[in-house]
C-alpha positions in Angstrom: 52.1 160.5 121.8 49.4 160.0 124.5 49.6 157.3 127.2 46.3 156.2 128.7 46.4 155.6 132.4 49.3 158.0 133.0 49.1 161.3 134.8 51.7 164.0 135.4 52.2 164.6 139.1 51.5 168.2 140.0 54.0 168.2 142.9 57.2 167.2 140.9 56.2 167.0 137.2 57.0 163.3 137.0 54.9 160.7 135.2 52.8 158.2 137.2 50.9 155.2 136.0 47.7 153.7 137.3 45.2 156.5 136.7 42.6 155.3 134.1 40.8 158.6 134.0 44.0 160.4 132.7 46.0 160.4 129.5 49.4 162.1 129.4 52.3 162.7 127.0 55.3 160.7 128.2 57.5 162.6 125.8 58.7 166.2 126.3 57.9 168.6 123.5 59.8 171.8 122.8 57.6 174.9 122.6 58.7 178.4 121.3 57.0 181.7 122.1 53.8 182.0 120.1 53.2 178.2 119.9 49.6 177.1 120.9 47.7 174.1 122.2 44.2 174.0 120.8 41.6 171.5 122.1 39.6 169.9 119.3 37.4 167.5 121.3 35.3 169.2 123.9 34.7 165.9 125.7 38.1 166.5 127.3 39.9 169.1 129.3 43.7 169.5 129.8 46.5 171.0 131.9 50.0 171.8 130.9 53.3 171.1 132.8 56.2 173.2 131.6 59.9 172.6 132.1 62.7 175.2 131.9 65.8 174.4 129.8 68.1 175.0 132.8 70.3 172.0 133.7 70.8 171.1 137.3 74.6 170.8 137.8 74.2 167.4 139.5 73.3 165.8 136.2 76.5 167.2 134.6 79.0 166.5 137.4 77.7 163.4 139.2 76.9 159.9 138.1 73.2 159.7 138.1 70.1 159.3 136.0 67.4 162.1 135.9 63.8 161.0 136.5 61.8 160.6 133.2 65.2 161.0 131.4 64.9 164.8 131.4 67.6 167.4 132.2 64.9 170.1 132.7 63.5 172.0 135.6 59.8 171.6 136.4 57.9 174.9 136.7 55.3 173.6 139.1 52.5 175.0 136.9 50.3 171.9 136.4 47.5 172.0 138.9 44.4 169.8 139.4 42.5 173.1 139.6 43.6 174.5 136.3 42.3 171.9 133.8 40.7 173.8 131.0 39.3 173.7 127.5 40.7 177.1 126.6 43.5 177.7 124.0 47.0 177.6 125.7 49.7 180.0 124.3 53.4 179.7 125.2 55.1 182.9 126.1 58.7 181.6 126.3 60.8 178.6 125.1 60.1 175.6 127.4 59.6 171.9 127.2 56.1 170.7 128.1 53.9 167.7 128.7 50.2 167.4 128.6 47.7 165.8 131.0 44.2 165.2 129.8 40.9 164.2 131.5 37.5 163.4 130.2 35.2 166.3 131.1 32.8 164.0 132.8 35.6 162.3 134.8 35.2 158.8 133.2 38.0 156.4 132.2 39.9 157.0 129.0 40.0 154.1 126.5 43.2 152.6 125.2 42.2 153.4 121.6 41.9 157.1 122.2 44.4 159.1 120.0 45.7 162.3 121.6 46.3 163.8 118.1 42.5 163.7 117.5 41.9 165.5 120.8 44.4 168.4 120.8 46.5 170.2 118.2 50.0 171.6 118.9 50.3 174.7 116.6 54.0 175.6 116.2 56.2 178.4 115.0 59.5 177.6 113.1 62.1 176.5 115.6 65.4 178.5 115.5 68.1 176.5 113.8 70.7 174.8 115.9 74.0 176.6 116.0 77.3 174.7 116.3 79.1 175.7 119.5 82.6 177.2 118.9 84.4 174.6 121.0 82.9 171.8 118.9 84.4 173.4 115.7 87.7 173.7 117.5 87.7 170.1 118.7 86.6 168.7 115.3 89.5 170.6 113.6 92.0 169.1 116.0 90.7 165.5 115.6 90.3 165.7 111.8 93.8 167.0 111.4 95.2 164.3 113.6 93.3 161.5 111.6 94.4 163.0 108.3 98.1 162.9 109.4 97.8 159.3 110.5 95.7 157.9 107.7 97.3 156.0 104.9 95.9 154.9 101.5 94.2 151.6 102.6 93.0 152.6 106.1 89.4 152.4 107.1 88.2 155.1 109.6 85.2 154.6 111.9 83.4 156.8 114.4 83.2 154.8 117.7 80.9 155.8 120.5 79.0 154.2 123.4 76.6 155.1 126.3 74.9 158.1 124.8 72.1 157.7 127.3 69.8 160.1 125.5 68.2 162.6 127.8 65.8 165.4 127.0 67.7 168.7 127.0 70.9 166.7 127.3 74.1 166.5 125.2 72.9 164.5 122.2 72.6 167.5 119.8 76.2 168.4 120.5 77.3 164.8 120.0 75.6 164.3 116.6 76.8 167.7 115.5 80.4 166.6 116.3 79.9 163.3 114.4 78.6 165.1 111.3 81.4 167.7 111.3 84.0 164.9 111.6 82.3 162.8 108.9 82.4 165.9 106.6 86.1 166.4 107.2 87.3 162.8 107.3 84.7 160.6 105.5 83.9 157.7 107.9 83.7 154.2 106.5 81.1 153.5 109.2 79.8 154.4 112.7 79.9 152.0 115.6 77.7 152.4 118.7 78.4 150.1 121.7 75.0 150.4 123.4 73.0 152.2 126.1 71.4 154.5 123.5 69.1 155.9 126.1 68.5 155.4 129.9 65.8 152.8 129.6 63.8 154.2 132.6 60.6 155.3 130.8 57.7 153.6 129.0 58.6 151.2 126.2 57.0 153.5 123.7 59.1 156.5 124.8 62.3 154.5 124.7 61.5 153.3 121.2 60.8 156.9 120.2 64.1 158.2 121.6 66.1 155.2 120.2 64.7 155.8 116.7 65.7 159.5 116.9 69.3 158.6 117.8 69.5 155.9 115.1 68.0 158.2 112.5 70.5 161.0 113.3 73.4 158.6 113.0 72.1 157.0 109.8 71.7 160.5 108.3 75.5 160.5 107.8 74.9 158.0 104.9 77.4 155.4 106.1 76.8 152.0 107.6 75.8 151.9 111.3 76.7 149.0 113.5 75.4 148.4 117.1 75.9 146.3 120.2 73.0 146.5 122.5 73.5 147.6 126.1 71.8 146.8 129.4 69.8 150.0 129.3 68.6 149.2 125.7 66.4 146.4 127.1 64.4 149.2 129.0 65.0 147.3 132.2 67.0 149.8 134.2 65.9 150.2 137.9 63.5 147.2 137.4 61.5 149.1 134.8 58.4 146.8 134.2 58.0 148.0 130.6 61.0 146.1 129.3 61.6 145.3 125.6 61.5 141.6 124.5 64.3 140.1 122.4 62.0 140.4 119.4 61.3 144.0 120.1 65.0 144.8 120.5 65.7 143.1 117.2 63.1 145.1 115.4 64.0 148.4 117.0 67.8 148.2 116.7 68.5 145.7 113.9 65.4 145.8 111.6 64.5 142.3 112.8 67.9 140.8 112.5 69.8 139.0 115.3 71.4 140.9 118.2 74.5 138.8 117.8 76.1 139.1 114.4 79.3 139.8 112.5 80.2 142.0 109.6 83.0 141.1 107.1 85.1 144.0 105.7 88.4 143.8 103.8 90.9 141.9 106.0 88.6 142.4 109.0 85.6 140.6 110.7 83.8 142.8 113.2 81.9 140.7 115.7 79.0 142.2 117.7 77.7 140.5 120.9 74.7 140.7 123.2 75.8 140.8 126.8 72.8 141.4 129.1 69.8 139.3 130.0 67.4 140.6 132.6 65.9 137.1 133.0 69.1 135.6 134.3 70.3 135.5 137.9 73.5 137.2 136.8 72.1 139.6 134.3 75.5 140.7 132.9 77.7 138.5 130.8 77.8 135.9 128.1 75.7 132.8 127.7 77.1 129.4 126.7 75.3 129.9 123.3 77.0 133.2 122.8 80.5 131.8 123.7 80.0 128.9 121.3 79.0 131.4 118.6 82.1 133.5 119.2 84.3 130.4 118.7 82.5 129.4 115.5 82.9 133.0 114.2 86.6 132.9 114.9 87.1 129.4 113.6 85.6 130.4 110.3 87.4 133.6 109.7 88.1 134.3 106.0 91.7 133.4 105.2 94.1 136.2 106.2 91.5 138.1 108.2 91.6 139.2 111.8 88.7 140.0 114.1 87.7 142.8 116.5 85.0 141.9 119.0 82.6 144.6 120.1 80.3 144.4 123.1 78.6 146.7 125.5 80.0 144.9 128.6 83.7 144.2 129.2 84.4 140.5 128.7 85.7 139.7 132.3 84.5 140.3 135.8 87.7 142.0 136.9 87.1 144.7 134.3 83.4 145.1 135.2 82.7 148.2 137.3 79.0 147.8 138.1 78.5 144.1 139.0 80.2 141.6 141.3 80.2 138.9 138.6 79.4 138.3 135.0 78.4 135.1 133.3 81.0 133.2 131.3 84.0 134.8 132.8 86.2 131.6 132.8 85.0 130.6 129.3 85.7 134.0 127.8 89.1 134.0 129.4 89.8 130.7 127.6 88.5 132.1 124.3 90.8 135.1 124.6 93.8 132.9 125.2 93.0 130.3 122.6 92.3 132.8 119.8 94.6 135.7 120.7 96.4 135.4 117.4 93.1 136.0 115.5 91.7 138.8 117.7 93.0 142.4 117.2 91.1 143.8 120.1 88.0 143.5 122.3 86.3 146.9 122.5 83.5 147.7 125.0 81.6 150.5 126.7 79.5 150.3 129.9 82.2 151.3 132.3 82.0 155.0 131.4 85.8 155.1 131.5 88.8 154.9 129.2 91.4 152.1 129.8 93.3 149.4 128.0 94.0 146.0 129.6 96.6 143.5 128.0 96.7 140.8 130.7 95.1 138.2 128.5 97.4 138.8 125.5 94.6 140.6 123.7 94.0 144.4 124.1 90.7 144.9 125.9 89.7 148.5 125.3 87.0 150.3 127.3 85.8 153.7 126.1 84.2 156.5 128.0 80.5 157.4 127.7 79.4 159.8 125.0 76.9 161.4 127.3 79.7 163.5 128.7 
């Protein structure tokens, strides 16, 4: 993927926009020893920024978001003075990004395709090896579920806030999910949002989200989502935000963000809970609240509902904002329909807790990025 107008900053290895004479790769690519970059179009020259697979402890042990969504360490090897047309060969395993210029220094058109300019010739990547502690943990969990499960129970994998990061924890997460699915046999997978950090270009966020969704769908069971605030690609006032239509296409194959799924004896209700265009971006619109009521009023006979959202339903349970829209109205919904609602389950807070003050269990689950 090449992004016209973007360059890689030689001082810190981060992407910067506003340079029409450059084209760079916003994604990080993994190279193994012996892999090569071969220039096909001599109207260009290129330089390579490499990033070691080391992880700075601050990303593991503090609450923060790495620039460019990458837990890598820049090697300070991209220089304005070393743009070349020569073949580039990797000597060790690293992540890398490319920065290209026209040889004559003129601007690069938006219709230029980086794949027509340069070839990445690769060797086979060593297969991923499951970590011993993942096997141990999966055995404990699967044994616990098997001991609790009865004949008519449904079992779901539930996760939230994966915050996909290059060189991060996702591979361990999806490996855990697949091991558990093999041992237990999930009836479905539920993700409560913030698939990635939403701090990079729209195109990069779409690429990362598609990877996560593809990995989860590879289990071969239904996948259900509630979109998070980072899924709008708005975090830290990112100007490359996703529209409602783009979110629907990316996360739901064009279907509505707000929807429900009926299963035997159960209606699972999935909500949207963030709008960057509102003064109070977090919360629930009047249309959303009316839709919740309608969905609960029209439950199939004998069914109960579980409500899933990224955000908690009430301001007092919200860690990252002073107020959320619809607090009073949602409180009334919980009180009015508490006999129909089994639970309200949310992510976002990056913490586990259960609140029963409204007569309905409001369950917050911790972030999967850990």
